[in-house]
BATIVO-147473 format. One record per atom (N, C-alpha, C): residue in three letters; y, z, x. Coordinates in steps of 0.1 Angstrom, whole numbers, plus 5000, padded with zeros to 4 digits. Each point is the difference from the previous one (the first is absolute). Example, Ala and Ser with C-alpha at 12.3 -4.5 7.8 and 13.67 -1.06 7.14 Angstrom:
ALA494350785132 ALA501250004991 ALA501250005009 SER501149934996 SER501150005009 SER501150084992 
// end
This chain:
UNK803453629440 UNK500149865002 UNK500249955014 UNK500750095008 UNK500349965014 UNK499050045010 UNK499050084995 UNK498950045009 UNK499249885004 UNK499849985013 UNK499349895006 UNK500649874997 UNK501350004997 UNK500749874997 UNK500949965012 UNK500349885000 UNK500949945011 UNK501449984994 UNK501050065006 UNK501449994994 UNK500949945010 UNK500949914996 UNK501049945009 UNK501450044995 UNK500950055009 UNK501350034996 UNK501049915008 UNK500749914993 UNK501049935007 UNK501250095002 UNK500849985011 UNK501050105002 UNK499550145003 UNK498850005006 UNK499350135001 UNK500750105010 UNK500949955008 UNK500750095009 UNK501350064994 UNK500349964988 UNK501250064994 UNK499750144994 UNK501150064995 UNK499950144995 UNK499050004988 UNK500049914991 UNK499050004989 UNK498649975006 UNK499949905008 UNK498649975005 UNK499450125007 UNK500750075009 UNK499550115007 UNK499650124991 UNK500850024990 UNK499750114990 UNK498849964992 UNK499949874996 UNK498949954992 UNK498750025008 UNK500049965013 UNK498850015008 UNK499650155003 UNK501050085002 UNK499750155002 UNK499250054987 UNK500649964989 UNK499450054987 UNK498649954998 UNK499849875003 UNK498649944999 UNK499050075009 UNK500450025012 UNK499150065010 UNK499750154997 UNK501050074993 UNK499850144996 UNK499150014988 UNK500149904991 UNK499450014987 UNK498649934998 UNK499949895008 UNK498849914998 UNK499349985013 UNK498949925000 UNK499349975012 UNK499949845000 UNK501149945003 UNK500049855001 UNK499249955011 UNK499549884998 UNK499249935011 UNK501049955011 UNK501149944995 UNK501049955009 UNK501450014993 UNK501050045008 UNK501450004996 UNK500749915010 UNK500549894995 UNK500649905009 UNK501550014999 UNK500750035011 UNK501450005001 UNK500549865004 UNK500649934991 UNK500549865003 UNK501550005001 UNK500549975012 UNK501550005002 UNK500349915012 UNK501349975001 UNK500449915011 UNK500650075012 UNK500150145000 UNK500750075010 UNK499050075009 UNK499749955012 UNK499050065009 UNK500450145005 UNK501350025001 UNK500550145005 UNK499650104989 UNK500349974988 UNK499750104989 UNK498550024999 UNK499349905002 UNK498550014999 UNK499550095012 UNK500649985011 UNK499750085012 UNK500350154998 UNK501250034993 UNK500350144997 UNK499050064990 UNK499649924990 UNK499050054990 UNK498750035007 UNK499649915009 UNK498750025007 UNK500050135008 UNK501150055004 UNK500150125008 UNK500250134991 UNK500249974987 UNK500250114991 UNK498650064995 UNK499850135002 UNK498750064996 UNK499649974986 UNK501049984991 UNK499849984986 UNK499249874997 UNK500149915010 UNK499449874998 UNK498849975010 UNK499650105007 UNK498949985009 UNK498750034993 UNK499749904992 UNK498850014992 UNK499249875002 UNK498750015000 UNK499249885004 UNK500149894990 UNK500550034988 UNK500149894990 UNK501349925001 UNK501050055008 UNK501349935001 UNK499949895010 UNK500649884995 UNK500149885008 UNK501449965001 UNK500549955011 UNK501449945001 UNK499949855002 UNK500749934991 UNK500049865000 UNK501449945000 UNK500349945012 UNK501449945001 UNK500049874992 UNK501149994992 UNK500249884992 UNK501250014991 UNK500449884996 UNK501249994991 UNK499549954987 UNK500650054989 UNK499649944986 UNK500449864999 UNK500849955009 UNK500449864999 UNK498949915005 UNK499050065006 UNK498949925007 UNK498750014991 UNK499849904992 UNK498950004990 UNK498650015007 UNK499949935011 UNK498749995007 UNK499650145006 UNK501150065005 UNK499850145006 UNK499650104989 UNK500649984988 UNK499650094989 UNK498649984996 UNK499649875000 UNK498649974996 UNK499050075010 UNK500350005012 UNK499250065010 UNK499950154998 UNK501250064997 UNK500150154998 UNK499350044988 UNK499949914989 UNK499450044987 UNK498549984999 UNK499449955010 UNK498549985000 UNK499350134996 UNK499250004990 UNK499250124995 UNK500950114996 UNK501349984996 UNK500950104995 UNK499850024985 UNK500050124995 UNK499850024986 UNK501450014993 UNK500950085006 UNK501350024994 UNK501249985009 UNK501049944995 UNK501249985008 UNK501250074993 UNK500850075008 UNK501350064996 UNK501149925008 UNK500849934992 UNK501049925007 UNK501450085000 UNK500350055012 UNK501250085001 UNK501049945010 UNK499649885006 UNK500949945010 UNK501149924993 UNK501250025005 UNK501249934994 UNK501250015009 UNK500949915000 UNK501350025005 UNK500950064989 UNK500850115003 UNK500550084989 UNK501550025001 UNK500749985011 UNK501450035002 UNK500949914992 UNK500750054990 UNK500849914991 UNK501049925008 UNK500950065009 UNK501049925007 UNK499349895008 UNK498950035007 UNK499449905008 UNK499449894992 UNK499650024988 UNK499549904991 UNK501149904997 UNK501250054998 UNK501149914996 UNK500449905012 UNK499850055012 UNK500449925012 UNK498849915005 UNK498850054997 UNK498849935004 UNK499049974989 UNK500549924989 UNK499249994988 UNK498649935003 UNK500049905009 UNK498849935002 UNK498950095006 UNK500450095008 UNK499050095006 UNK499450094990 UNK500850054990 UNK499550094990 UNK499149924990 UNK500349874998 UNK499249924991 UNK498649975007 UNK500049985013 UNK498849975007 UNK499150125000 UNK500550125001 UNK499250125001 UNK499650054986 UNK501050024991 UNK499850064987 UNK499449914990 UNK500449875000 UNK499449914990 UNK498949925005 UNK500249935011 UNK498949925006 UNK498850095005 UNK500450125005 UNK499050105004 UNK499250054988 UNK500650014989 UNK499250044987 UNK499049904997 UNK500449875001 UNK499149894996 UNK498950005010 UNK500250025013 UNK499050015010 UNK499050114997 UNK500550124996 UNK499150114997 UNK499149964989 UNK500549944989 UNK499349964989 UNK498949905004 UNK500349895007 UNK499149905003 UNK498950055010 UNK500450095009 UNK499050055010 UNK499150104992 UNK500550084991 UNK499250094993 UNK498949934991 UNK500549894993 UNK499049934992 UNK498949935008 UNK500449945011 UNK499049935008 UNK499150105007 UNK500450125002 UNK499250105007 UNK499250094990 UNK500149974987 UNK499350084990 UNK500450155000 UNK501350035003 UNK500450134998 UNK499950054986 UNK499750124997 UNK499850054986 UNK501350024993 UNK500950085007 UNK501350044993 UNK501149995010 UNK501249964995 UNK501250005009 UNK501150074992 UNK500750105006 UNK501250074994 UNK501149965009 UNK501149954994 UNK501249975008 UNK501150104996 UNK500850045010 UNK501150094998 UNK501349934996 UNK500650044990 UNK501349944996 UNK501150105001 UNK501149974994 UNK501250095001 UNK500949984988 UNK500850104997 UNK500949994989 UNK501049895001 UNK500349965013 UNK500949895002 UNK499549864995 UNK498750004997 UNK499549874994 UNK500349984985 UNK500650114994 UNK500449994986 UNK501549954999 UNK500249904993 UNK501349944998 UNK500750005014 UNK499449935010 UNK500550005013 UNK501549955002 UNK500750085008 UNK501449965004 UNK500149975015 UNK498950015007 UNK500049965014 UNK498849925003 UNK500049945012 UNK498949915003 UNK498750075003 UNK500050125006 UNK498850085001 UNK499350034987 UNK500850044990 UNK499450024987 UNK499549874994 UNK500649895002 UNK499649874995 UNK498649965006 UNK499950035013 UNK498749975007 UNK498950094995 UNK500350124997 UNK499050094995 UNK499649974985 UNK500949954992 UNK499749954987 UNK499149885001 UNK500349915009 UNK499049895002 UNK498750045004 UNK499950105009 UNK498850065005 UNK499250054989 UNK500650084991 UNK499350064988 UNK499449904992 UNK500849894997 UNK499549894992 UNK498849935006 UNK500049985013 UNK498949945008 UNK498850084998 UNK500050135002 UNK498850094999 UNK499550004986 UNK500850014990 UNK499650014986 UNK499349874996 UNK500649895003 UNK499549864997 UNK498749975008 UNK499850075011 UNK498849985008 UNK498750024993 UNK500150094990 UNK498750024992 UNK499549884993 UNK500949904998 UNK499649874994 UNK499149925009 UNK500350015013 UNK499349925010 UNK498750065005 UNK499950134998 UNK498850065005 UNK498749974992 UNK500249984987 UNK498949974991 UNK499350134996 UNK499149984990 UNK499350124994 UNK499150065011 UNK500150135002 UNK499250075010 UNK500649995014 UNK501149935002 UNK500649985013 UNK500950125003 UNK500949985010 UNK500950105004 UNK501050034989 UNK500350134998 UNK501050044990 UNK501250055008 UNK501249974994 UNK501350045006 UNK500950084991 UNK500650105005 UNK501050084993 UNK501150045009 UNK501150054994 UNK501250035007 UNK500450144996 UNK500550085010 UNK500650134998 UNK501550005003 UNK500850054991 UNK501450005002 UNK500650144998 UNK500750045011 UNK500750134998 UNK501350005008 UNK500850114999 UNK501450005006 UNK500050065014 UNK501150075003 UNK500250045014 UNK498950115004 UNK499549985012 UNK499150105006 UNK500850105007 UNK499850134997 UNK500850105006 UNK499950005016 UNK501149985006 UNK500150005015 UNK499649885007 UNK499749894992 UNK499649885006 UNK501149945009 UNK499649925010 UNK500949945009 UNK501049914993 UNK501350025003 UNK501049914993 UNK500550054987 UNK499550124995 UNK500450054987 UNK501150105002 UNK500650044989 UNK501250095000 UNK499850145006 UNK498750054999 UNK499850145004 UNK500150015016 UNK499449915008 UNK500250015014 UNK501449975004 UNK500749914992 UNK501449975003 UNK500950124998 UNK499850084989 UNK500850124998 UNK499650115011 UNK498850005004 UNK499650105010 UNK500849975013 UNK500149875004 UNK500749965012 UNK501550024998 UNK500549964989 UNK501550014998 UNK500550154999 UNK499250094995 UNK500550144998 UNK500250075014 UNK499549945010 UNK500250065014 UNK501549995003 UNK500649894995 UNK501549985003 UNK500950074990 UNK499450064990 UNK500850074990 UNK500549924989 UNK499649875000 UNK500549904990 UNK498949914996 UNK499849984987 UNK499049904995 UNK500749904991 UNK499449884999 UNK500649894991 UNK499149994988 UNK500750004988 UNK499349984988 UNK500549884993 UNK499149914995 UNK500449884994 UNK500750034986 UNK499350084992 UNK500650044987 UNK499250134996 UNK500850114997 UNK499350124997 UNK499149994988 UNK500349914990 UNK499249994988 UNK498849915002 UNK499949935011 UNK498849925003 UNK498750084999 UNK499049954994 UNK498750074999 UNK498949935008 UNK499050075004 UNK498949955008 UNK498750074996 UNK498949924999 UNK498750064998 UNK499650065013 UNK499150105000 UNK499550065012 UNK498550034999 UNK499249955010 UNK498650025000 UNK499650045014 UNK499250105002 UNK499550035013 UNK499049905005 UNK499850005013 UNK499049915006 UNK498650034995 UNK499750134999 UNK498750044995 UNK499849954986 UNK501050024991 UNK499949954986 UNK499849855000 UNK500749935008 UNK499949855000 UNK498549965004 UNK499550065011 UNK498649975004 UNK499050044989 UNK500250124994 UNK499050044990 UNK500149904988 UNK501249954996 UNK500149914989 UNK499449875003 UNK500149955012 UNK499449875004 UNK498550025000 UNK499450115004 UNK498650025000 UNK499550014985 UNK500750074992 UNK499750014986 UNK500049864993 UNK501049925004 UNK500149864994 UNK498949915005 UNK499650025013 UNK498949925006 UNK498750034992 UNK499950134996 UNK498750044994 UNK499949954985 UNK501250004993 UNK499949964986 UNK500449864996 UNK500549925010 UNK500549874997 UNK498849914995 UNK500449914991 UNK499149894995 UNK500549865003 UNK501250005006 UNK500649875004 UNK501249964991 UNK501149985006 UNK501249954993 UNK501050104996 UNK499750135003 UNK500950114997 UNK501150015010 UNK501250044995 UNK501150055009 UNK500250144997 UNK499550095008 UNK500050154998 UNK501450065004 UNK500550084992 UNK501350075002 UNK499850154998 UNK500250085010 UNK499850154998 UNK501250064993 UNK499850114992 UNK501150084995 UNK500550095011 UNK501249985005 UNK500550085011 UNK501450054996 UNK500550115006 UNK501350054997 UNK501149935007 UNK501250024996 UNK501249945006 UNK501150115002 UNK501049965007 UNK501250095002 UNK501249925003 UNK501250064999 UNK501249935004 UNK500250015015 UNK500749915006 UNK500350005014 UNK500950125003 UNK500850044991 UNK500950125002 UNK499150135002 UNK499050024991 UNK499150115002 UNK499250005013 UNK499649875003 UNK499349995013 UNK500950045012 UNK501249965000 UNK500950035010 UNK500350155001 UNK500250064988 UNK500250154999 UNK498950085006 UNK498849954998 UNK498850075005 UNK499849985015 UNK500149885005 UNK499849965013 UNK501150045010 UNK501249994995 UNK501250035009 UNK501050084992 UNK499750124997 UNK500850084991 UNK501450035005 UNK500250005014 UNK501250045006 UNK500849885005 UNK499549884998 UNK500649885006 UNK501149944990 UNK501049945006 UNK501049934993 UNK499349874994 UNK500349974988 UNK499449884993 UNK501049894998 UNK499849885006 UNK500949894999 UNK499449894991 UNK500649984989 UNK499549904991 UNK500449865004 UNK499149915003 UNK500349875005 UNK499749884991 UNK499450034988 UNK499749894991 UNK498749935003 UNK499549934990 UNK498749935001 UNK500049895011 UNK499049995008 UNK499949905010 UNK499449874994 UNK500149895006 UNK499549874995 UNK498550024997 UNK499549954989 UNK498650014997 UNK499550134994 UNK500950094998 UNK499650134994 UNK500250014985 UNK499250084994 UNK500250034985 UNK500450154998 UNK500750024989 UNK500350144997 UNK498750084996 UNK499149944994 UNK498850064995 UNK498849925003 UNK498950065004 UNK498749935003 UNK499349974987 UNK499449884999 UNK499249974988 UNK498649975004 UNK499050064994 UNK498649975003 UNK499449924989 UNK500550024988 UNK499549914989 UNK501349964992 UNK500349875000 UNK501249954993 UNK499749984985 UNK501150004993 UNK499949984985 UNK499249884996 UNK500249895007 UNK499449884997 UNK498450005000 UNK499550105008 UNK498650015001 UNK499450114991 UNK500850064992 UNK499550114991 UNK498849964992 UNK500049884995 UNK498949964991 UNK498749985007 UNK500050005013 UNK498849995008 UNK499550135006 UNK500750114996 UNK499750135007 UNK499150094993 UNK499050065007 UNK499250104994 UNK500350135007 UNK500250114992 UNK500350135006 UNK498850095000 UNK499850075011 UNK499050105002 UNK500650135003 UNK499350115002 UNK500550135002 UNK500950015012 UNK499649945011 UNK500950015012 UNK500349875007 UNK499849894993 UNK500449875005 UNK500149894989 UNK500549895004 UNK500149884991 UNK499249895006 UNK499649904991 UNK499549885005 UNK500849884993 UNK500549915009 UNK500649884994 UNK498949895000 UNK499749964988 UNK499049894999 UNK500649875004 UNK499149915005 UNK500549865004 UNK500549934988 UNK501049925002 UNK500649914989 UNK498949914995 UNK499349945009 UNK498949914996 UNK498850035009 UNK498950024993 UNK498850045007 UNK498949894998 UNK500149905008 UNK499149894998 UNK498650045003 UNK499850105008 UNK498650045004 UNK499450094990 UNK500650044989 UNK499450094990 UNK500550145003 UNK500850054990 UNK500650135002 UNK499150124996 UNK499650075011 UNK499150124997 UNK500850135001 UNK501349995001 UNK500850125003 UNK499950104988 UNK499849954988 UNK499950094988 UNK498950105001 UNK499049985008 UNK498950095001 UNK500450145006 UNK501250005007 UNK500550125006 UNK500750094989 UNK500349954989 UNK500650084989 UNK501549985001 UNK500850114998 UNK501450005001 UNK500649974986 UNK501350034999 UNK500849984988 UNK501149905003 UNK500249914991 UNK501049895001 UNK501450064999 UNK500949965009 UNK501450054999 UNK500849924990 UNK501050064995 UNK500849944989 UNK500949895006 UNK500549914992 UNK500949905004 UNK501350075005 UNK500549955011 UNK501250065006 UNK499850115009 UNK498750035003 UNK499750115009 UNK500449965014 UNK500550105008 UNK500349975014 UNK499750135008 UNK499549985012 UNK499750115009 UNK500849995012 UNK501150085001 UNK500949995011 UNK500450145005 UNK500750015011 UNK500250135006 UNK501150084992 UNK500649944990 UNK500950074991 UNK499650004985 UNK498849944998 UNK499549984986 UNK498550034999 UNK499650094991 UNK498650034997 UNK499250055012 UNK500750085008 UNK499250065012 UNK500550145002 UNK499250085007 UNK500450145003 UNK501250005010 UNK501050084998 UNK501150015009 UNK499950135007 UNK500050005014 UNK499850125008 UNK501350075001 UNK499950144999 UNK501150085002 UNK500150035016 UNK501250055004 UNK500150035014 UNK499050105005 UNK499650094991 UNK499050105004 UNK498649935002 UNK499749914991 UNK498749925002 UNK500149925012 UNK501249935003 UNK500149925012 UNK499850085012 UNK500550125000 UNK499950095012 UNK498650035003 UNK499150024990 UNK498650025002 UNK499449875005 UNK500349884994 UNK499449885004 UNK500449955014 UNK501250045004 UNK500549955013 UNK500050115011 UNK499150104998 UNK500050115009 UNK500049965015 UNK499249905003 UNK499849965014 UNK501349935006 UNK500949964991 UNK501249925005 UNK501350084999 UNK499950134996 UNK501250084999 UNK500650055013 UNK501350025001 UNK500550065013 UNK499550135003 UNK499850035013 UNK499450135004 UNK501150105002 
// end
C-alpha cells in the first residue's frame, strides 16, 4: 500500500516518528516521506543521519497549531500518521492552555487539513492516559481521540478515513520509568512509587508495526488496541537495578496504580481479535463498516488493564525484553 505513496508524519523527529520512517524506508518504496515537526535542530540532526538520507525524505518545518501550514504540507499526500503531541504530565498541569492548543486544537487542524487535501487515511496515536483520565494530558488525548473518530462524519462517503491507535508505555521512551531507573541506579538508590503498580510494555518496533498494520486494515472509526504484556514496577526495578536500594515514595499527582487501555464502560463496543482489540465508535453517523473486519464481541464488564486480562511478564522475561537497558 505504501509503495509509490506519499506519507506525512507529524512529530516525525520523535522516537516513534524516526523508527516509523526507518521501517517504511526499509520495507517499502514510498514516493515521499514528509517529516513534519517544529524543531529545526532535530530536523537538522535527522538530515545528517544516514538512515534518513533517502531521496524520498522531505523535511517540513511547521506546527500542528498552524492549519494553513498543515494544508501546504498535505498537498498530494496519501496517508498521515499523527504522532505530534505535548506529553509531560506535570507540564500539562501548569500549562493547560498550551496542551489544549497542541493536543486538541492541533487534532482539529489535522482533520480539517486532511479532508480539504483529500488525504486517503489518517491514523492518530493515543495513550492509555486517555482512558478515565486523571490528569490534563490524558484529558486532552481523550478529546483528540474523539475528534479523530468523529471526523469520519465530516469526510463523507469516499472521503478521508480516520482511526486511532492506543497503547501503553514504549520501552525506553523519553520520560518513562526505564531511563529513570537507569540513571538512578548509578547512585545506588532508585525511587519506586508503589511496588505493586503495574505498567504495560511495548517496544518501539512493536508500536510501529502495529500502526502500519492498523493503517492497512482500517475502514474508518476504529480505535485499535494491541494485546501487550505488563509487569509490576517492583519486577522492573529488580531487573534494571538489582543491587540498588529501593525507596518507596508513593504515587505522584496524576498517576494511576494500573494502566487501562479498555475501560469497563466500553466493553459493549469492543471486538476482540487474536492479537488486538477494536473499540467501535459509540455513534457512527457515517455508516459503520467495522464489522467487515470480523472479531468477537467482548462480554459485559470486560476490562483490559495492566493488572486484568493481560499477560504478566516474569523477571526472566523482562530480562530478555530489556536486554539493551540492563547494567553492564
